[in-house]
MARVEXGU-40572 format. One record per atom (N, C-alpha, C, O): z, y, x; residue in three letters. Coordinates in steps of 0.02 Angstrom, whole numbers, plus 50000, padded with zeros to 5 digits. Each point is the difference from the previous one (the first is absolute). Example, Ala and Ser with C-alpha at 12.3 -4.5 7.8 and 13.67 -1.06 7.14 Angstrom:
BEGIN
503904971650660ALA500005005949955ALA500005006050045ALA500334999950052ALA499315005449930SER500035005950042SER500375005549961SER500085005550025SER
***
This chain:
BEGIN
504114854150566MET499745006050022MET499355000549969MET499704994649997MET499965011149976ALA499385001649962ALA499554997150059ALA500174999550059ALA499244998649915THR499344998550048THR499725007050004THR500165004649962THR499194995750112LYS499575005950002LYS499645002549936LYS499995006249994LYS499694989749950PRO499745003049958PRO500395001749942PRO499795004749965PRO500814992050017ARG500455001949950ARG500275008850004ARG500045004149954ARG500114996650126ARG500215005850028ARG499475005849998ARG500175005549978ARG499084993050049SER499665003249972SER499915003849936SER500085006049992SER499704988849956ALA500235001849919ALA500485004049983ALA499955005449970ALA500714991250058ALA500505007449979ALA499835005950012ALA499985004549959ALA499834996350129LEU499925005950035LEU499475004949958LEU500075006049991LEU499474990649991PHE499395001049948PHE500395003349954PHE500155005950002PHE499974990949964MET500645002749923MET500365006450003MET500055004549959MET500214994550110MET500445005450001MET499515006550037MET500155005649979MET499594994250046VAL499525004950001VAL499715003249938VAL499995006250003VAL499744990849935LYS499795001449949LYS500685003549966LYS500005005949984LYS500514990150008PHE500575003349974PHE500135008550032PHE500125003749953PHE499894998750091PHE500095003150050PHE499515006349985PHE500125005750020PHE499264992049937PHE499435004950006PHE500115002349921PHE499765005049974PHE500784988749989LEU499895001549928LEU500765002849983LEU500145001649942LEU500304998950106LEU500725003149996LEU499995007349962LEU500455002149964LEU499095000550048PHE499985009449972PHE499715000049948PHE499735005149979PHE500264988449983SER499655002049950SER500414997649925SER499804997749946SER500755003650077PHE500615000149929PHE500245007649986PHE500615000650000PHE499015005449988ILE500305006349998ILE499935001749927ILE499964996249951ILE500015012450054SER500015000149923SER499495006549989SER499775002450052SER500055000449885PHE499325005549990PHE500495006549961PHE500255000449943PHE499755003850112VAL500355005449989VAL499405008450005VAL499825001050058VAL500015002349910GLN499495005049998GLN500305005650022GLN500505001649967GLN499335002650087TYR500305005050041TYR499425006749997TYR499414998050002TYR500645006049996SER499655006749984SER500045002450088SER500444998650042SER498925005449967LEU499735001050075LEU500505005849998LEU499955002850055LEU500404999749915ALA500445004950013ALA500634999350030ALA500325003950036ALA499854988449936ASP500654998050030ASP499824995550061ASP500524997550023ASP498985001050007LYS500004993550041LYS500195002050052LYS500374995550020LYS499625009650028ASN500384999150065ASN500815002349994ASN500444997950038ASN499675006449910SER500805000749990SER500344993049989SER500444997850037SER499354999449917THR500244993149979THR499964993850031THR500304995449972THR499345003250091LEU499824994450024LEU500734999950056LEU500255004550033LEU499944987749961PRO500504998150024PRO499845000150069PRO500465000650040PRO498774998849986PHE499834997650065PHE499575006550029PHE499785004849969PHE500164993950097GLN499625005350049GLN499454996250032GLN499954993850001GLN499615011250026VAL499434996450071VAL500524999450048VAL500435004150017VAL499454988950006GLY500544999050080GLY500414995149973GLY500364996950039GLY499645002049909GLU500574995449972GLU499894991750006GLU499584997749962GLU500794997750084ARG499854995050010ARG500514993949997ARG500544999350029ARG499124996249923LEU500584994750000LEU499834992850036LEU499414998450006LEU500914998950010GLU500014993350037GLU500334994349978GLU500614999749995GLU499034996049993TYR500444994349976TYR499954991750052TYR499594998750044TYR500844998049939ASP499954992550030ASP500134996449950ASP500495000449964ASP498894994350031LEU499824995049970LEU500124993550024LEU499884998050057LEU500414998549891SER500034993350008SER499894994749941SER500025001449940SER499874992950086TRP499804994949958TRP500564993850017TRP500094996850052TRP500295002749876GLY500724996050007GLY500455004650040GLY500185005949995GLY499924988550053PHE500565002850080PHE499675002650068PHE500305001950051PHE499024997649940PHE499375000950059PHE499905007949985PHE499885002849946PHE500204999750116PRO499755008450009PRO499204999250009PRO499854997750055PRO499625003749904VAL499474998150012VAL499575007350021VAL499474999450029VAL500745005849957GLY499685004450007GLY500365007349984GLY500595000349986GLY498855007550020SER500345005949977SER499495002149966SER499444998050016SER500635006149933ALA499715006949985ALA500265006149985ALA500605000849990ALA498825005250007ILE500115006350015ILE499645004049952ILE499414999749983ILE501155004849993MET499575002849937MET500045007350003MET500535002149977MET499045002850046GLN499935006750004GLN499665004249966GLN499514997949970GLN500655009250025VAL499735004649957VAL499535003450070VAL500345002650045VAL499024997349962GLU499815002050062GLU499585006750011GLU499775002050053GLU500195001149883SER499695006450010SER499905002549923SER500164996849950SER499515010050050LEU499815003349947LEU499135000250033LEU499775001250056LEU499934997049882THR499165000550027THR499605002449937THR500264999349944THR499155003450062GLU499545003049943GLU499444995549989GLU499564999450043GLU500424996749887VAL499474997149988VAL499675004649944VAL500325003049956VAL499004996950052GLU499625003949956GLU500255005049975GLU499875001449942GLU500645003450103GLY500175007049975GLY500674997149954GLY500275003849960GLY499914991250046GLU500654998049964GLU500434997850046GLU499854995050034GLU500815008849975LEU500554999350054LEU500374992549969LEU500194998749943LEU499814997450113CYS500304994649978CYS500544995950080CYS500005001650060CYS500364993349904TYR500424997650051TYR499714993350033TYR499614996349969TYR500625002450101LEU499634994050028LEU500664997150002LEU500515003350014LEU499494991149972VAL500604993850015VAL499694992950041VAL499414998249993VAL500944999250038LYS499834993450040LYS500524995749997LYS500605001449996LYS499084992250007PHE500464993449990PHE499664995750050PHE499404998650002PHE501174999150045SER499684993650050SER500624996750003SER500575002350000SER499164989950004VAL500284994450033VAL499724995450043VAL499394999850009VAL500984996650019ARG499864998150064ARG500514992850012ARG500585001250017ARG499234992349975THR500474996750021THR500174998950091THR499585001450042THR501104995949974ASN500364999450059ASN499574993450003ASN499594997249964ASN500735001650105SER499734993950063SER500094994349966SER499534996050002SER500945002549967PHE500094994749975PHE499604996149930PHE499904994249983PHE499925013449984ALA499474998149959ALA499255001050005ALA499594998749956ALA500295004050104ASP499335001050010ASP499644992450021ASP499404998950007ASP501184996350001ARG499884993750025ARG499614995749933ARG499564995749999ARG500835007649950PHE499564997249933PHE499505003549969PHE499494997249981PHE500645009250011TYR499655004249944TYR500045008050036TYR500365004549979TYR499264995850073LYS500005006250021LYS499805005349956LYS499504998849967LYS500855008850024VAL499835004949954VAL499825006050031VAL500255000650056VAL499435003349928ARG499995007450043ARG499565004449946ARG499415001250016ARG500895001849909THR499785001949979THR500295005749968THR500595000249983THR499005004750010SER500235006249976SER499495004349946SER499385000249996SER501095002849970ILE499725005249920ILE500075005550008ILE500555002150015ILE498915002049976GLU499965006849973GLU499835000649939GLU499584997349964GLU500955008350027SER499725002749904SER500075006350009SER500365002950041SER499314999049923THR499855009849999THR500025001049929THR499584997749962THR501155007450012VAL500174998949928VAL499925009849986VAL499965004250044VAL500034996649897SER500055006849983SER500655003750011SER500554997849982SER499335007950048SER500865000750019SER500635000549955SER500585000550019SER499214999249922ASP500555000949943ASP500164991249994ASP500514998249971ASP499044997250058PHE500384991150016PHE499744999449925PHE500364996049969PHE499095006749988SER499904997949920SER499484994850017SER500144994949969SER499255004350074ARG499484996150012ARG499714998050061ARG500045004650041ARG499724990749978SER499824998150057SER499215001650007SER499594999149955SER500275003150103ILE499225002650022ILE499734995450032ILE499474998249974ILE500714998250086ILE499734997950060ILE500414992749989ILE500575001349979ILE499334991950029TYR500384994450047TYR499604996450031TYR499454998049979TYR500885000750086ARG499764996850055ARG500464996550038ARG500555001750021ARG499074991649984LYS500304994650027LYS499594997350065LYS499404998850001LYS501115000650058SER499614996950058SER500564994050009SER500595000150017SER498844993549958GLN500694994050011GLN499694995450041GLN499404998749996GLN501014998750045GLU500004994350042GLU500514994749995GLU500475000450039GLU499504995549926GLU500504993349974GLU499614995850020GLU499405000349986GLU500924994150056GLY499714994650028GLY499394998850019GLY499865002350055GLY499564993749906SER499505001350028SER499515004849940SER499404999149987SER500975005049990THR499635004649956THR500085009050018THR500535003150003THR498974998950004LYS499775007950024LYS499515003349967LYS499394999650003LYS500995003949965ARG499545005749948ARG500365006949982ARG500575002149995ARG498665000849998LYS500235007249980LYS499875002649935LYS499424999749978LYS501045002849988ILE499955000449933ILE500225008049978ILE500495003150019ILE498954999149933VAL500165006049981VAL499945001549929VAL499534997649968VAL500905006050004VAL499935000849920VAL500115008049987VAL500475003650017VAL498994997849951ARG499865008149982ARG500045000349919ARG499694996249961ARG500785009350022TYR500005000149924TYR499755005749975TYR500165005850009TYR499434991849959ASP499475005949966ASP500255002549930ASP499894996149954ASP500295007350039TYR500405001549945TYR499595004049931TYR500185000149941TYR499135003450096GLY499495003249949GLY499794993249989GLY499705000049947GLY500314993550080GLN499384995249964GLN500874996149974GLN499994996849947GLN500395003450073LYS500524996249970LYS500004991450020LYS500144994949970LYS499625006650093LYS500034991850045LYS500195001150064LYS499985005050036LYS500234988949975ALA500124998350081ALA499594996650025ALA499644995849973ALA500395006150090VAL499094995850037VAL500224996950047VAL500345003550037VAL499604989749982TYR500574996350043TYR499294998950052TYR499484997849978TYR500635004250089SER499524996650044SER500294997950066SER500515001750030SER498834992149987GLU500604995150058GLU499325001750069GLU499395000449993GLU500905000150052GLY499415000850060GLY499625005349985GLY499414998450007GLY500635005749980GLY499645005649979GLY499595000349939GLY499725005149979GLY500274988349990LYS499414998449937LYS500594999749919LYS500544997249992LYS499025007649959VAL500514999149943VAL499914991349976VAL499474996950006VAL501055000749970GLN500194995049981GLN500095000649924GLN499584997049966GLN500815005550008SER500005002649936SER500465006249964SER500285004450032SER499734995049909THR500415006049958THR500254998749953THR499724996649957THR500755005350039VAL500535000149921VAL500095006349972VAL500005005250034VAL500094994549887ALA500085006249975ALA500795001350016ALA500444995950015ALA499595012449973ILE500745000250014ILE500035007249952ILE499535003549982ILE501304997650004PRO499975004549974PRO500285008650028PRO500195001550057PRO499765002449892ASN500155006150056ASN500435002850067ASN500005005050035ASN500344989249962LYS500644998550057LYS500164995450015LYS500214996449955LYS499785000750118VAL500084994450002VAL500284999450074VAL499755004150039VAL500674992049985LEU500184998550062LEU499764993850050LEU499784994749979LEU500285006650072ASP499754992550062ASP500594996150011ASP500565002349987ASP499364993150030PRO500644996250018PRO500655002050038PRO500534997249989PRO499385008950066LEU500135003150057LEU500495005649958LEU500614999049994LEU499145005749983SER500105006149967SER500534999449964SER500525003350011SER499384991749935ILE500465000249951ILE500854998350037ILE500495000649964ILE499584997450111ALA500715001150015ALA500295005350032ALA500555000750025ALA498825004149968TYR500535007250018TYR499915003949908TYR500385004449979TYR499184993549990PHE499915004049947PHE500664996549956PHE500165002549947PHE500164992550076PHE500604997849955PHE500495003850002PHE500435001849959PHE499464999350094ARG500665006450028ARG500095006549979ARG500525003250008ARG498864999449958THR500185005649995THR500185001349918THR499795004649965THR500694989550013ASP500305002349937ASP500624995950002ASP500024994150018ASP500405008949967ASP500754997049995ASP500034990949969ASP499744999349944ASP500434996950074ILE500154994449979ILE500744999549985ILE500485001750034ILE499484994949894GLN500694999249965GLN499974993049966GLN499544998249963GLN501134997250056SER499914995749959SER500054998749946SER500385002649958SER499154992150037GLY499944997249923GLY499205002549986GLY499674996349965GLY500095008450056GLN499245003449985GLN499544994750020GLN500044996050046GLN499385005249896GLN499474996950028GLN499475002749986GLN499925002749946GLN499644997250101LYS499325003550003LYS499424997250027LYS500044995650043LYS499415006649936THR499374996750013THR499485002950047THR499875006049999THR499784989150046LEU499625006050056LEU499154996349992LEU499784994350011LEU499935011549965PRO499114996950018PRO499914998250074PRO500215004750034PRO499564990550002THR499804998050064THR499304997750013THR499694996049965THR500085007050089CYS499224995949983CYS500024999350082CYS500205004650036CYS499504987449996ASP499864998850067ASP499305002150006ASP499845000850059ASP499785000149906GLY499255000050012GLY499584995249952GLY499475001949975GLY500784992650016LYS499944994649975LYS500194998549932LYS499644996849961LYS501025006050024ARG500274998949932ARG500455004449977ARG500525000950032ARG499375002449913PHE500475004749964PHE500584995449963PHE499904995149964PHE500735007750054ARG500604996149959ARG500685005149993ARG500145003650048ARG500254996649897GLU500485002250004GLU500604995749995GLU500094995549960GLU500355006750089ILE500774995850008ILE500535004749979ILE500135005950009ILE500134988549957ILE500485002749968ILE500655000550067ILE500034995150036ILE500415010049977VAL500814997450028VAL500535002049986VAL499995005849980VAL500504991650023ARG500655000249966ARG500555003450059ARG499864998450058ARG500315002849939ALA500495002450037ALA500724998549968ALA500165001049942ALA500264996050116GLY500914995549980GLY500245005150030GLY499805005850001GLY500624991850022LYS500765002550032LYS499965004350066LYS499555000050041LYS500905002749959LYS500255002950075LYS500524996050036LYS500534997649981LYS499185002450073GLU500544993550041GLU499965003950085GLU499655005050005GLU500644992850045LYS500155002450059LYS499654993450034LYS500054994049987LYS499555009850062ILE499344995750031ILE500255001450082ILE500255005050025ILE499594988550006SER500195000150068SER499334998950048SER499824994350011SER499905010350011VAL499504997550047VAL500065004750065VAL500385004850010VAL499094992050036PRO500035002850075PRO500085005149996PRO500505001550033PRO499155005249927ALA500055006050001ALA500605003449977ALA500055006150006ALA500534989549963GLY500415002449978GLY500334997949926GLY499664997049958GLY500845004550033LYS500304997949933LYS499665006149953LYS499865005350027LYS500014993549896PHE499805004149951PHE499944996549920PHE499784994849977PHE500495010549999TYR500084997849915TYR499255000149977TYR499645005050001TYR500204990149982ALA499265000249981ALA500024996849938ALA500534997749980ALA498775001749974ILE499974998749938ILE499434996249991ILE499455002050020ILE500614993149956GLU499524991750002GLU499605002049941GLU500185002849948GLU499224995150071THR499315000849956THR499534993750016THR499784997950054THR500134999549873ARG499574993849973ARG499484999749981ARG499985000849939ARG499474998150087PRO499305000349953PRO499864992949948PRO500184994150008PRO499505008849946GLU499944993449958GLU499414996450047GLU499495002850019GLU500744989049998MET499394997250030MET499364999849981MET499555000950040MET500364997849893GLN499254997249970GLN499675003950011GLN499444997749987GLN500495008650034ASN499355003350025ASN499945001150084ASN499715004350033ASN500674990449987LEU499925002450085LEU499524993350022LEU500144994849970LEU499455005150066ARG499584994950041ARG500294997550037ARG500615000649995ARG499084994750065GLY499974995850071GLY500774997349971GLY500114998649941GLY500325001050109VAL500384994550003VAL500445000249940VAL500304994949982VAL499755011549980PHE500555001049962PHE499654994549930PHE500404996149973PHE499015003950006LYS499644996649961LYS500164991449996LYS499974996049952LYS500195003350113LYS500094993450024LYS500654999349992LYS500174995050033LYS500305007449939SER500634999250001SER500295003749933SER500145006049994SER499924988749955PRO500185003049953PRO500675001449980PRO500115003549950PRO500504993150097ASP500475002350000ASP500275005350072ASP500595000050016ASP498965003650015GLY500155004450033GLY500355005249978GLY500135001849942GLY500025000350110ILE500575008250002ILE499705003150030ILE499734997050047ILE500155008849946LEU499955007850056LEU500555005049987LEU500285000749946LEU499825001950095ARG500575004049985ARG499935006250068ARG499984997750057ARG499995009149935VAL500035004250037VAL500475005549994VAL499965003549950VAL500574998050102TRP500385003749986TRP500025007850027TRP499905000250061TRP500175004949915TYR499815007450009TYR500625002650004TYR500414998949955TYR499775005450108SER500605003749980SER500105003949955SER499565003549975SER501114996450006ALA500175006849948ALA500095006250011ALA500425003649973ALA499224997850063ASP500195007850037ASP499305004449976ASP499574997249965ASP500375007450049SER499375006549966SER499444996050067SER499415001549999SER500824994250049ARG499134998450028ARG499724994349980ARG499404998750008ARG501164996549957ARG499614995649968ARG499724993950040ARG499574996649971ARG500595001950083ILE499804994550063ILE499984993649983ILE500554997449989ILE498914998650004PRO499924994850016PRO500444996050053PRO499764998750055PRO500914999349927VAL500424995850046VAL499834992550028VAL500044997250054VAL499745000949873LYS500024992650015LYS499554997549956LYS499915003249948LYS499734990850063ILE499634995949953ILE500084992550002ILE500174997250052ILE499745000249905SER500324992850024SER499444994949911SER499875001349941SER500044994350096SER499524994349945SER500134994150005SER500064997550055SER499985000349909LYS500054990349993LYS499454999349983LYS499765004749968LYS499824989350048VAL499374997549969VAL500074994650014VAL500554997850014VAL498844998249987ILE499964992850000ILE499774997050066ILE499914993950007ILE499975011650053VAL500004998450062VAL500685002650046VAL499995001350060VAL500514998949901GLY500555003650028GLY500325007350000GLY499665004349972GLY500734997050046SER500315009349993SER499875003550057SER500134998850059SER499565006249910PHE499855006050046PHE500435005749992PHE500325000949948PHE499705003250101ASN500525005150016ASN499585005350038ASN499634998350046ASN500435008849931ALA500005005050045ALA500505005550010ALA500085003949954ALA500234996950095ASN500475004350003ASN499845006950030ASN499425001050019ASN500985003049987LEU499955007050017LEU500194999550061LEU500594998350007LEU498995003150060ARG500625000350051ARG499935005350039ARG500285000050055ARG499285006249923LYS499975007750043LYS499775003849949LYS499694997449954LYS500435009450048THR499765006249975THR499955006550040THR500425002250039THR499015000549944SER499985006450039SER499565004749981SER499424998249989SER500705006950006GLY499605005749952GLY500175000149938GLY499555002149963GLY501004996250008LEU500335003149929LEU499895004249986LEU499915004550040LEU500034996349888LYS500145008849989LYS500685001949977LYS500155005949991LYS
***
């Protein structure tokens, strides 16, 4: 049986994995004229996931389209993601973290990215503002600017890309590139789509297409796992829901399985 320090380290890596799992997506440009008619999701959509480390259930996660809001005269979507460990995992590494992403209404670029992080002994509040006039992302922590990084005309944060990927058809054999920035680093991630297969999760059975990112541009636990594998399955229908995420890295295997949906378009 693993010791408490080893479990804590593994759970820490698990949390980092689930915050990176949405960074495997594609880059497609949409016109504002098409935005609302083509989006496969709507305000009120809620996706709930069971999280596990190997055979152990360790928590849950929720993704939701919260609302439409206006930022400096621009209509935007507000999407949210939250993760929390269960009572078993709390004994080793307690997590209560939430993320908010404010995205342009056509999902072509991020406007604001917020993260309230409570992981183990770490507690911090992060805000990233994307200034396209100055072509830079401004990273603040605790209300103080920590750093800036240069960005192109359009870039997405680690949460908004999960929704952005769904705005376009996913075809087996495709390869796409996504420009993304978490406020500290700009990078382009190449994602390849694999075969369609039948996936069984608590929410039901789905035909889904597997996608894999190239690992060299991913940080954290993936950088320490040269033989690591990361896979995301999206339902092979018009809604393109992420139904399953699976990863094998140096500290073990992690999974997120869709448990419940509501508010689907």
